[in-house]
DOLO-57850 format. One record per residue (C-alpha): z, x, y; residue in one letter; residue number from 1; chain. Coordinates in Angstrom, 2 decimals, decimal comma. Layout:
<atoms>
{pz: Z; px: X; py: Y; roro: a; roba: NUM; miti: A}
...
</atoms>
This chain:
<atoms>
{pz: -18,34; px: -3,23; py: 2,68; roro: m; roba: 1; miti: A}
{pz: -19,10; px: 0,40; py: 3,39; roro: e; roba: 2; miti: A}
{pz: -20,33; px: 1,96; py: 0,23; roro: q; roba: 3; miti: A}
{pz: -17,52; px: 4,49; py: 0,39; roro: a; roba: 4; miti: A}
{pz: -17,18; px: 5,52; py: -3,14; roro: f; roba: 5; miti: A}
{pz: -18,00; px: 4,79; py: -6,86; roro: s; roba: 6; miti: A}
{pz: -15,94; px: 5,18; py: -9,92; roro: l; roba: 7; miti: A}
{pz: -16,05; px: 4,28; py: -13,69; roro: n; roba: 8; miti: A}
{pz: -13,98; px: 1,19; py: -14,79; roro: v; roba: 9; miti: A}
{pz: -13,70; px: -0,39; py: -18,29; roro: p; roba: 10; miti: A}
{pz: -16,24; px: -2,75; py: -19,32; roro: a; roba: 11; miti: A}
{pz: -15,12; px: -6,53; py: -19,56; roro: g; roba: 12; miti: A}
{pz: -11,94; px: -5,86; py: -17,40; roro: w; roba: 13; miti: A}
{pz: -11,36; px: -7,74; py: -14,28; roro: t; roba: 14; miti: A}
{pz: -11,70; px: -5,47; py: -11,55; roro: v; roba: 15; miti: A}
{pz: -11,02; px: -5,97; py: -7,80; roro: r; roba: 16; miti: A}
{pz: -10,59; px: -4,10; py: -4,65; roro: g; roba: 17; miti: A}
{pz: -12,68; px: -1,48; py: -2,63; roro: g; roba: 18; miti: A}
{pz: -12,13; px: 0,12; py: 0,81; roro: l; roba: 19; miti: A}
{pz: -10,18; px: -2,00; py: 3,27; roro: f; roba: 20; miti: A}
{pz: -10,58; px: -0,72; py: 6,92; roro: r; roba: 21; miti: A}
{pz: -7,75; px: -1,58; py: 9,21; roro: m; roba: 22; miti: A}
{pz: -8,97; px: 0,58; py: 12,10; roro: g; roba: 23; miti: A}
{pz: -10,97; px: 3,38; py: 13,31; roro: y; roba: 24; miti: A}
{pz: -8,75; px: 6,01; py: 11,41; roro: s; roba: 25; miti: A}
{pz: -6,82; px: 3,57; py: 9,10; roro: d; roba: 26; miti: A}
{pz: -9,03; px: 3,10; py: 5,96; roro: e; roba: 27; miti: A}
{pz: -7,36; px: 2,23; py: 2,76; roro: r; roba: 28; miti: A}
{pz: -8,61; px: 2,03; py: -0,89; roro: a; roba: 29; miti: A}
{pz: -7,41; px: 0,19; py: -3,78; roro: m; roba: 30; miti: A}
{pz: -8,84; px: -0,78; py: -7,09; roro: i; roba: 31; miti: A}
{pz: -6,84; px: -3,06; py: -9,27; roro: d; roba: 32; miti: A}
{pz: -7,80; px: -3,37; py: -13,05; roro: m; roba: 33; miti: A}
{pz: -6,58; px: -5,71; py: -15,78; roro: k; roba: 34; miti: A}
{pz: -7,48; px: -5,82; py: -19,51; roro: s; roba: 35; miti: A}
{pz: -9,00; px: -9,17; py: -20,85; roro: p; roba: 36; miti: A}
{pz: -5,74; px: -9,66; py: -22,86; roro: d; roba: 37; miti: A}
{pz: -3,39; px: -9,01; py: -19,77; roro: g; roba: 38; miti: A}
{pz: -1,64; px: -6,28; py: -21,75; roro: a; roba: 39; miti: A}
{pz: -2,70; px: -3,53; py: -19,19; roro: i; roba: 40; miti: A}
{pz: -2,83; px: -3,52; py: -15,41; roro: n; roba: 41; miti: A}
{pz: -3,95; px: -0,32; py: -13,69; roro: i; roba: 42; miti: A}
{pz: -3,76; px: -0,02; py: -9,81; roro: r; roba: 43; miti: A}
{pz: -5,38; px: 3,06; py: -7,97; roro: l; roba: 44; miti: A}
{pz: -4,05; px: 3,10; py: -4,33; roro: g; roba: 45; miti: A}
{pz: -2,60; px: 0,14; py: -2,47; roro: d; roba: 46; miti: A}
{pz: -4,00; px: -1,58; py: 0,44; roro: v; roba: 47; miti: A}
{pz: -0,34; px: -2,40; py: 1,55; roro: a; roba: 48; miti: A}
{pz: 0,61; px: 1,03; py: 2,07; roro: i; roba: 49; miti: A}
{pz: -0,11; px: 2,56; py: 5,74; roro: p; roba: 50; miti: A}
{pz: 0,27; px: 5,78; py: 6,93; roro: s; roba: 51; miti: A}
{pz: 3,80; px: 6,83; py: 8,29; roro: y; roba: 52; miti: A}
{pz: 5,12; px: 8,28; py: 11,62; roro: a; roba: 53; miti: A}
{pz: 8,49; px: 10,16; py: 11,40; roro: v; roba: 54; miti: A}
{pz: 11,36; px: 8,69; py: 13,66; roro: p; roba: 55; miti: A}
{pz: 11,31; px: 9,93; py: 17,19; roro: t; roba: 56; miti: A}
{pz: 13,54; px: 9,07; py: 20,25; roro: p; roba: 57; miti: A}
{pz: 10,90; px: 6,50; py: 21,18; roro: t; roba: 58; miti: A}
{pz: 10,46; px: 4,97; py: 17,75; roro: h; roba: 59; miti: A}
{pz: 13,56; px: 5,55; py: 16,13; roro: a; roba: 60; miti: A}
{pz: 14,10; px: 2,81; py: 13,85; roro: h; roba: 61; miti: A}
{pz: 12,67; px: 3,12; py: 10,24; roro: e; roba: 62; miti: A}
{pz: 10,39; px: -0,04; py: 9,49; roro: g; roba: 63; miti: A}
{pz: 9,36; px: -0,15; py: 13,10; roro: e; roba: 64; miti: A}
{pz: 5,50; px: -0,66; py: 13,55; roro: i; roba: 65; miti: A}
{pz: 3,96; px: 2,14; py: 15,29; roro: y; roba: 66; miti: A}
{pz: 1,06; px: 0,50; py: 16,93; roro: d; roba: 67; miti: A}
{pz: -2,22; px: 2,51; py: 17,90; roro: l; roba: 68; miti: A}
{pz: -4,14; px: -0,57; py: 18,49; roro: g; roba: 69; miti: A}
{pz: -7,60; px: -0,50; py: 16,91; roro: l; roba: 70; miti: A}
{pz: -7,19; px: 3,20; py: 15,73; roro: q; roba: 71; miti: A}
{pz: -4,51; px: 2,51; py: 13,33; roro: a; roba: 72; miti: A}
{pz: -1,15; px: 0,75; py: 12,34; roro: h; roba: 73; miti: A}
{pz: 1,57; px: 3,00; py: 11,07; roro: m; roba: 74; miti: A}
{pz: 5,07; px: 2,39; py: 10,06; roro: v; roba: 75; miti: A}
{pz: 8,01; px: 4,52; py: 11,21; roro: v; roba: 76; miti: A}
{pz: 9,72; px: 6,10; py: 8,24; roro: a; roba: 77; miti: A}
{pz: 11,31; px: 9,50; py: 7,39; roro: r; roba: 78; miti: A}
{pz: 9,27; px: 11,58; py: 5,13; roro: y; roba: 79; miti: A}
{pz: 9,43; px: 10,71; py: 1,23; roro: r; roba: 80; miti: A}
{pz: 8,76; px: 13,31; py: -1,25; roro: t; roba: 81; miti: A}
{pz: 6,28; px: 12,46; py: -4,14; roro: g; roba: 82; miti: A}
{pz: 9,18; px: 11,58; py: -6,71; roro: p; roba: 83; miti: A}
{pz: 11,05; px: 9,48; py: -4,03; roro: e; roba: 84; miti: A}
{pz: 8,12; px: 7,42; py: -3,19; roro: f; roba: 85; miti: A}
{pz: 7,13; px: 6,70; py: -6,89; roro: a; roba: 86; miti: A}
{pz: 10,81; px: 5,34; py: -7,47; roro: v; roba: 87; miti: A}
{pz: 10,78; px: 3,29; py: -4,52; roro: l; roba: 88; miti: A}
{pz: 7,27; px: 1,96; py: -4,81; roro: y; roba: 89; miti: A}
{pz: 7,57; px: 1,18; py: -8,57; roro: s; roba: 90; miti: A}
{pz: 10,35; px: -1,34; py: -7,82; roro: h; roba: 91; miti: A}
{pz: 8,42; px: -3,07; py: -5,14; roro: s; roba: 92; miti: A}
{pz: 5,27; px: -3,11; py: -7,23; roro: r; roba: 93; miti: A}
{pz: 6,72; px: -4,99; py: -10,25; roro: v; roba: 94; miti: A}
{pz: 9,68; px: -6,83; py: -8,74; roro: a; roba: 95; miti: A}
{pz: 8,42; px: -10,17; py: -9,12; roro: s; roba: 96; miti: A}
{pz: 7,36; px: -9,77; py: -12,77; roro: v; roba: 97; miti: A}
{pz: 9,39; px: -7,16; py: -14,37; roro: c; roba: 98; miti: A}
{pz: 13,21; px: -7,63; py: -15,24; roro: h; roba: 99; miti: A}
{pz: 16,04; px: -5,76; py: -16,78; roro: n; roba: 100; miti: A}
{pz: 14,49; px: -2,11; py: -16,35; roro: p; roba: 101; miti: A}
{pz: 15,61; px: 0,48; py: -18,78; roro: q; roba: 102; miti: A}
{pz: 15,04; px: 4,17; py: -19,04; roro: p; roba: 103; miti: A}
{pz: 11,57; px: 5,07; py: -20,13; roro: g; roba: 104; miti: A}
{pz: 9,92; px: 8,21; py: -21,51; roro: d; roba: 105; miti: A}
{pz: 11,98; px: 11,12; py: -20,33; roro: a; roba: 106; miti: A}
{pz: 9,17; px: 13,49; py: -21,03; roro: n; roba: 107; miti: A}
{pz: 6,70; px: 11,69; py: -19,16; roro: l; roba: 108; miti: A}
{pz: 3,78; px: 14,14; py: -18,03; roro: d; roba: 109; miti: A}
{pz: 1,23; px: 12,09; py: -16,04; roro: f; roba: 110; miti: A}
{pz: -0,37; px: 14,33; py: -13,33; roro: a; roba: 111; miti: A}
{pz: -3,14; px: 12,72; py: -11,38; roro: v; roba: 112; miti: A}
{pz: -5,86; px: 14,93; py: -9,84; roro: p; roba: 113; miti: A}
{pz: -6,60; px: 14,64; py: -6,23; roro: d; roba: 114; miti: A}
{pz: -10,00; px: 12,85; py: -5,45; roro: v; roba: 115; miti: A}
{pz: -9,77; px: 14,16; py: -1,88; roro: v; roba: 116; miti: A}
{pz: -8,46; px: 17,82; py: -1,55; roro: p; roba: 117; miti: A}
{pz: -5,35; px: 18,18; py: 0,83; roro: l; roba: 118; miti: A}
{pz: -6,38; px: 19,05; py: 4,41; roro: d; roba: 119; miti: A}
{pz: -5,44; px: 22,66; py: 5,56; roro: a; roba: 120; miti: A}
{pz: -3,25; px: 21,05; py: 8,20; roro: s; roba: 121; miti: A}
{pz: -0,83; px: 19,82; py: 5,68; roro: v; roba: 122; miti: A}
{pz: 2,85; px: 21,04; py: 6,30; roro: k; roba: 123; miti: A}
{pz: 4,45; px: 19,75; py: 3,22; roro: q; roba: 124; miti: A}
{pz: 3,43; px: 17,94; py: -0,07; roro: s; roba: 125; miti: A}
{pz: 4,97; px: 16,98; py: -3,36; roro: s; roba: 126; miti: A}
{pz: 4,15; px: 14,87; py: -6,32; roro: s; roba: 127; miti: A}
{pz: 6,22; px: 13,02; py: -8,97; roro: g; roba: 128; miti: A}
{pz: 6,22; px: 10,32; py: -11,36; roro: e; roba: 129; miti: A}
{pz: 8,58; px: 7,64; py: -12,77; roro: i; roba: 130; miti: A}
{pz: 8,38; px: 5,65; py: -16,16; roro: s; roba: 131; miti: A}
{pz: 10,81; px: 2,91; py: -17,26; roro: y; roba: 132; miti: A}
{pz: 10,81; px: -0,33; py: -19,53; roro: r; roba: 133; miti: A}
{pz: 11,29; px: -3,75; py: -18,55; roro: c; roba: 134; miti: A}
{pz: 10,90; px: -7,38; py: -19,63; roro: v; roba: 135; miti: A}
{pz: 8,12; px: -9,62; py: -18,27; roro: s; roba: 136; miti: A}
{pz: 6,98; px: -13,17; py: -19,13; roro: d; roba: 137; miti: A}
{pz: 4,27; px: -11,73; py: -21,44; roro: a; roba: 138; miti: A}
{pz: 6,81; px: -9,49; py: -23,26; roro: g; roba: 139; miti: A}
{pz: 7,98; px: -5,87; py: -23,03; roro: p; roba: 140; miti: A}
{pz: 6,11; px: -3,70; py: -20,47; roro: r; roba: 141; miti: A}
{pz: 6,37; px: -0,03; py: -19,64; roro: t; roba: 142; miti: A}
{pz: 5,85; px: 0,93; py: -15,73; roro: v; roba: 143; miti: A}
{pz: 4,46; px: 4,10; py: -14,69; roro: v; roba: 144; miti: A}
{pz: 3,99; px: 5,37; py: -11,23; roro: v; roba: 145; miti: A}
{pz: 2,61; px: 8,70; py: -10,01; roro: y; roba: 146; miti: A}
{pz: 2,72; px: 9,45; py: -6,15; roro: a; roba: 147; miti: A}
{pz: 1,62; px: 12,41; py: -4,11; roro: k; roba: 148; miti: A}
{pz: 2,71; px: 12,31; py: -0,56; roro: t; roba: 149; miti: A}
{pz: 1,64; px: 14,93; py: 2,36; roro: a; roba: 150; miti: A}
{pz: 2,96; px: 15,51; py: 5,82; roro: a; roba: 151; miti: A}
{pz: 0,90; px: 16,45; py: 8,74; roro: y; roba: 152; miti: A}
{pz: 3,61; px: 17,38; py: 11,48; roro: g; roba: 153; miti: A}
{pz: 5,00; px: 14,15; py: 12,79; roro: n; roba: 154; miti: A}
{pz: 2,79; px: 12,16; py: 10,38; roro: l; roba: 155; miti: A}
{pz: 2,68; px: 11,76; py: 6,62; roro: w; roba: 156; miti: A}
{pz: 0,78; px: 9,52; py: 4,08; roro: e; roba: 157; miti: A}
{pz: 0,70; px: 8,69; py: 0,40; roro: v; roba: 158; miti: A}
{pz: -2,16; px: 11,05; py: -0,67; roro: h; roba: 159; miti: A}
{pz: -2,46; px: 9,85; py: -4,15; roro: t; roba: 160; miti: A}
{pz: -0,88; px: 6,71; py: -5,97; roro: l; roba: 161; miti: A}
{pz: -1,44; px: 5,39; py: -9,44; roro: v; roba: 162; miti: A}
{pz: 0,55; px: 2,72; py: -11,15; roro: s; roba: 163; miti: A}
{pz: 0,28; px: 1,24; py: -14,72; roro: i; roba: 164; miti: A}
{pz: 2,24; px: -1,83; py: -16,03; roro: v; roba: 165; miti: A}
{pz: 1,39; px: -2,03; py: -19,75; roro: a; roba: 166; miti: A}
{pz: 2,59; px: -3,30; py: -22,90; roro: a; roba: 167; miti: A}
{pz: 4,64; px: -0,11; py: -24,74; roro: p; roba: 168; miti: A}
{pz: 2,01; px: 0,20; py: -27,52; roro: e; roba: 169; miti: A}
{pz: -1,06; px: 0,20; py: -25,12; roro: r; roba: 170; miti: A}
{pz: 0,43; px: 2,87; py: -22,72; roro: l; roba: 171; miti: A}
{pz: -1,47; px: 5,92; py: -24,07; roro: d; roba: 172; miti: A}
{pz: -4,69; px: 3,95; py: -23,68; roro: q; roba: 173; miti: A}
{pz: -3,71; px: 2,66; py: -20,19; roro: a; roba: 174; miti: A}
{pz: -2,89; px: 6,22; py: -19,18; roro: r; roba: 175; miti: A}
{pz: -6,32; px: 7,57; py: -20,33; roro: a; roba: 176; miti: A}
{pz: -8,20; px: 4,94; py: -18,68; roro: i; roba: 177; miti: A}
{pz: -6,47; px: 5,49; py: -15,41; roro: a; roba: 178; miti: A}
{pz: -7,26; px: 9,22; py: -15,63; roro: l; roba: 179; miti: A}
{pz: -10,81; px: 8,51; py: -16,41; roro: e; roba: 180; miti: A}
{pz: -11,15; px: 6,31; py: -13,44; roro: s; roba: 181; miti: A}
{pz: -9,57; px: 8,71; py: -11,04; roro: v; roba: 182; miti: A}
{pz: -11,54; px: 11,84; py: -12,25; roro: k; roba: 183; miti: A}
{pz: -14,96; px: 9,76; py: -12,02; roro: s; roba: 184; miti: A}
{pz: -14,29; px: 8,67; py: -8,46; roro: m; roba: 185; miti: A}
{pz: -17,09; px: 9,84; py: -6,12; roro: h; roba: 186; miti: A}
{pz: -16,98; px: 9,76; py: -2,33; roro: l; roba: 187; miti: A}
{pz: -20,36; px: 8,88; py: -0,72; roro: n; roba: 188; miti: A}
{pz: -21,38; px: 11,79; py: 1,45; roro: p; roba: 189; miti: A}
{pz: -23,05; px: 9,40; py: 3,99; roro: q; roba: 190; miti: A}
{pz: -19,60; px: 7,52; py: 4,23; roro: w; roba: 191; miti: A}
{pz: -17,81; px: 10,84; py: 4,91; roro: i; roba: 192; miti: A}
{pz: -20,05; px: 11,46; py: 7,82; roro: e; roba: 193; miti: A}
{pz: -19,58; px: 7,81; py: 8,93; roro: y; roba: 194; miti: A}
{pz: -15,83; px: 8,20; py: 8,82; roro: q; roba: 195; miti: A}
{pz: -16,04; px: 11,50; py: 10,92; roro: k; roba: 196; miti: A}
{pz: -17,88; px: 9,30; py: 13,54; roro: r; roba: 197; miti: A}
{pz: -15,24; px: 6,68; py: 13,43; roro: m; roba: 198; miti: A}
{pz: -12,40; px: 9,21; py: 13,63; roro: d; roba: 199; miti: A}
{pz: -14,09; px: 10,53; py: 16,76; roro: a; roba: 200; miti: A}
{pz: -14,64; px: 6,93; py: 18,13; roro: e; roba: 201; miti: A}
{pz: -11,06; px: 6,31; py: 17,45; roro: g; roba: 202; miti: A}
{pz: -9,80; px: 9,19; py: 19,52; roro: l; roba: 203; miti: A}
{pz: -12,14; px: 8,16; py: 22,54; roro: e; roba: 204; miti: A}
{pz: -10,81; px: 4,60; py: 22,17; roro: y; roba: 205; miti: A}
{pz: -7,16; px: 5,76; py: 22,11; roro: q; roba: 206; miti: A}
{pz: -7,74; px: 7,98; py: 25,28; roro: r; roba: 207; miti: A}
{pz: -9,23; px: 4,87; py: 27,08; roro: a; roba: 208; miti: A}
{pz: -6,41; px: 2,64; py: 25,90; roro: r; roba: 209; miti: A}
{pz: -3,51; px: 5,15; py: 26,94; roro: q; roba: 210; miti: A}
{pz: -5,32; px: 5,32; py: 30,19; roro: q; roba: 211; miti: A}
{pz: -5,38; px: 1,48; py: 30,58; roro: q; roba: 212; miti: A}
{pz: -9,23; px: 1,51; py: 30,82; roro: r; roba: 213; miti: A}
{pz: -9,83; px: -1,00; py: 28,22; roro: r; roba: 214; miti: A}
{pz: -12,49; px: -2,86; py: 30,30; roro: r; roba: 215; miti: A}
{pz: -14,80; px: 0,12; py: 29,95; roro: e; roba: 216; miti: A}
{pz: -14,88; px: -0,44; py: 26,25; roro: i; roba: 217; miti: A}
{pz: -14,33; px: -4,07; py: 26,17; roro: a; roba: 218; miti: A}
{pz: -17,45; px: -5,06; py: 24,23; roro: q; roba: 219; miti: A}
{pz: -16,90; px: -2,32; py: 21,59; roro: q; roba: 220; miti: A}
{pz: -13,45; px: -3,45; py: 21,07; roro: v; roba: 221; miti: A}
{pz: -14,46; px: -7,00; py: 20,96; roro: q; roba: 222; miti: A}
{pz: -17,07; px: -6,21; py: 18,14; roro: q; roba: 223; miti: A}
{pz: -14,69; px: -4,08; py: 16,30; roro: f; roba: 224; miti: A}
{pz: -11,72; px: -6,69; py: 16,39; roro: e; roba: 225; miti: A}
{pz: -14,25; px: -9,28; py: 14,81; roro: a; roba: 226; miti: A}
{pz: -14,84; px: -6,75; py: 11,93; roro: k; roba: 227; miti: A}
{pz: -11,27; px: -6,19; py: 11,56; roro: m; roba: 228; miti: A}
{pz: -10,41; px: -9,98; py: 11,33; roro: q; roba: 229; miti: A}
{pz: -13,11; px: -10,25; py: 8,70; roro: a; roba: 230; miti: A}
{pz: -11,70; px: -7,28; py: 6,74; roro: m; roba: 231; miti: A}
{pz: -8,12; px: -8,75; py: 6,99; roro: q; roba: 232; miti: A}
{pz: -9,28; px: -12,10; py: 5,62; roro: q; roba: 233; miti: A}
{pz: -10,77; px: -10,22; py: 2,69; roro: q; roba: 234; miti: A}
{pz: -7,39; px: -8,49; py: 2,17; roro: v; roba: 235; miti: A}
{pz: -5,43; px: -11,87; py: 2,24; roro: n; roba: 236; miti: A}
{pz: -7,82; px: -13,18; py: -0,32; roro: a; roba: 237; miti: A}
{pz: -7,38; px: -10,23; py: -2,60; roro: f; roba: 238; miti: A}
{pz: -3,54; px: -10,33; py: -2,31; roro: e; roba: 239; miti: A}
{pz: -3,41; px: -14,09; py: -3,45; roro: r; roba: 240; miti: A}
{pz: -4,92; px: -12,88; py: -6,80; roro: h; roba: 241; miti: A}
{pz: -2,24; px: -10,27; py: -7,40; roro: q; roba: 242; miti: A}
{pz: 0,93; px: -11,18; py: -9,40; roro: q; roba: 243; miti: A}
{pz: 3,13; px: -8,59; py: -7,73; roro: a; roba: 244; miti: A}
{pz: 3,47; px: -9,15; py: -3,98; roro: s; roba: 245; miti: A}
{pz: 3,27; px: -6,01; py: -1,75; roro: a; roba: 246; miti: A}
{pz: 6,59; px: -5,14; py: 0,10; roro: q; roba: 247; miti: A}
{pz: 6,96; px: -3,55; py: 3,30; roro: q; roba: 248; miti: A}
{pz: 8,00; px: 0,10; py: 3,07; roro: f; roba: 249; miti: A}
{pz: 11,15; px: -0,20; py: 5,22; roro: q; roba: 250; miti: A}
{pz: 12,43; px: -2,55; py: 2,60; roro: q; roba: 251; miti: A}
{pz: 12,35; px: 0,18; py: -0,21; roro: f; roba: 252; miti: A}
{pz: 15,87; px: 1,70; py: 0,63; roro: d; roba: 253; miti: A}
{pz: 17,39; px: -1,68; py: -0,14; roro: n; roba: 254; miti: A}
{pz: 16,25; px: -1,74; py: -3,78; roro: v; roba: 255; miti: A}
{pz: 19,70; px: -1,19; py: -4,92; roro: i; roba: 256; miti: A}
{pz: 21,14; px: -4,04; py: -2,91; roro: n; roba: 257; miti: A}
{pz: 19,03; px: -6,71; py: -5,06; roro: g; roba: 258; miti: A}
{pz: 16,47; px: -9,01; py: -3,81; roro: v; roba: 259; miti: A}
{pz: 16,69; px: -12,40; py: -1,86; roro: t; roba: 260; miti: A}
{pz: 14,50; px: -15,42; py: -2,75; roro: p; roba: 261; miti: A}
{pz: 12,51; px: -16,87; py: 0,03; roro: t; roba: 262; miti: A}
{pz: 9,75; px: -19,58; py: 0,46; roro: v; roba: 263; miti: A}
{pz: 6,85; px: -19,54; py: 2,63; roro: d; roba: 264; miti: A}
{pz: 6,99; px: -22,68; py: 4,72; roro: p; roba: 265; miti: A}
{pz: 3,24; px: -22,48; py: 5,27; roro: l; roba: 266; miti: A}
{pz: 2,10; px: -22,20; py: 1,69; roro: t; roba: 267; miti: A}
{pz: 5,23; px: -23,33; py: -0,32; roro: g; roba: 268; miti: A}
{pz: 5,06; px: -19,93; py: -2,15; roro: e; roba: 269; miti: A}
{pz: 8,33; px: -18,75; py: -3,68; roro: a; roba: 270; miti: A}
{pz: 8,76; px: -14,89; py: -3,34; roro: r; roba: 271; miti: A}
{pz: 11,48; px: -12,52; py: -3,98; roro: d; roba: 272; miti: A}
{pz: 12,21; px: -9,91; py: -1,24; roro: v; roba: 273; miti: A}
{pz: 14,43; px: -7,04; py: -1,21; roro: w; roba: 274; miti: A}
{pz: 17,77; px: -7,84; py: 0,54; roro: t; roba: 275; miti: A}
{pz: 17,73; px: -6,07; py: 3,91; roro: g; roba: 276; miti: A}
{pz: 20,52; px: -5,72; py: 6,57; roro: p; roba: 277; miti: A}
{pz: 19,11; px: -8,16; py: 8,97; roro: k; roba: 278; miti: A}
{pz: 19,32; px: -11,89; py: 9,14; roro: a; roba: 279; miti: A}
{pz: 15,87; px: -12,99; py: 8,69; roro: n; roba: 280; miti: A}
{pz: 12,52; px: -12,19; py: 6,65; roro: y; roba: 281; miti: A}
{pz: 9,25; px: -12,51; py: 8,40; roro: w; roba: 282; miti: A}
{pz: 5,73; px: -12,53; py: 6,88; roro: k; roba: 283; miti: A}
{pz: 2,18; px: -11,81; py: 8,48; roro: n; roba: 284; miti: A}
{pz: -1,30; px: -12,59; py: 7,36; roro: g; roba: 285; miti: A}
{pz: -1,64; px: -9,52; py: 5,20; roro: l; roba: 286; miti: A}
{pz: 1,35; px: -10,78; py: 3,11; roro: g; roba: 287; miti: A}
{pz: 3,52; px: -7,98; py: 4,57; roro: t; roba: 288; miti: A}
{pz: 7,35; px: -8,89; py: 4,61; roro: v; roba: 289; miti: A}
{pz: 9,50; px: -7,49; py: 7,37; roro: v; roba: 290; miti: A}
{pz: 13,39; px: -7,75; py: 7,55; roro: n; roba: 291; miti: A}
{pz: 14,35; px: -8,39; py: 11,16; roro: s; roba: 292; miti: A}
{pz: 16,55; px: -10,60; py: 13,42; roro: n; roba: 293; miti: A}
{pz: 13,88; px: -11,30; py: 15,80; roro: d; roba: 294; miti: A}
{pz: 10,07; px: -12,26; py: 15,27; roro: q; roba: 295; miti: A}
{pz: 8,13; px: -8,66; py: 15,06; roro: p; roba: 296; miti: A}
{pz: 5,29; px: -10,00; py: 17,06; roro: g; roba: 297; miti: A}
{pz: 2,47; px: -12,45; py: 17,12; roro: p; roba: 298; miti: A}
{pz: 1,13; px: -13,83; py: 13,87; roro: g; roba: 299; miti: A}
{pz: 4,54; px: -13,38; py: 12,11; roro: w; roba: 300; miti: A}
{pz: 6,20; px: -16,44; py: 10,42; roro: r; roba: 301; miti: A}
{pz: 9,60; px: -16,77; py: 9,16; roro: q; roba: 302; miti: A}
{pz: 10,33; px: -17,03; py: 5,56; roro: l; roba: 303; miti: A}
{pz: 13,06; px: -19,59; py: 4,52; roro: q; roba: 304; miti: A}
{pz: 16,03; px: -18,55; py: 2,51; roro: v; roba: 305; miti: A}
{pz: 17,02; px: -21,48; py: 0,04; roro: p; roba: 306; miti: A}
{pz: 20,67; px: -22,39; py: 0,37; roro: q; roba: 307; miti: A}
{pz: 22,99; px: -22,43; py: -2,64; roro: n; roba: 308; miti: A}
</atoms>
């Protein structure tokens, strides 16, 4: 869509993804690669992972949507270190296809280089990885996740995220391919300049939005909303092809409490979600699931929980 980057991928593999724009300053990259025999699945980034805002008196609850309109959509969550995020994300990433997890390689050393250097404004960052074995319908699998998080004052993000699900005997090959793809990634200089302009426009939009002067930018907003709707439709189509459904970040802390089976009343799709403290589960058009007593907002539909 934006010719943002290029990278090397294995010939003959099924490769999907790209850059998905959710707002002026909310761009998310994801590349999902699967080997022809299905024994290896590598994912770089994840379109379901937003940026995060640490809790404040006005936005105190983890999992709450921090809505900046067309500039960005964030989620309220306390800062997680790289090792913490790797553990939490790994469970959500493979929850629907991976069962009976067991300890993996205790000597795992899977350091992934940064495609984009950390900004000088970063106040805190850390990286870490997790590896464990599990059982899938296709046989034994080893799961590896590397995550690097970075905090910018009251905001933080997952700077680098690489995940692998592979047959144990193919793990070395999978790691080598993942590292080769990351190292080969090249950002288009023209796109970098384009993103700088988008960030500037986003700030201008946010000022007008905060001052309740949206009429002055109504035409620009209308055009941009149309672009966002088209991009979200692409995200929906992409997610329907994935075996592992993305989970909303606020549910990560409920991993130890198990999962709850649900059914989407619109599509009939069965889906296991992490059990949360609230009574209901809601899903939006992006496939994001939120645990809440009440409907989070327009566009969210309630998932049905089958009765025993």
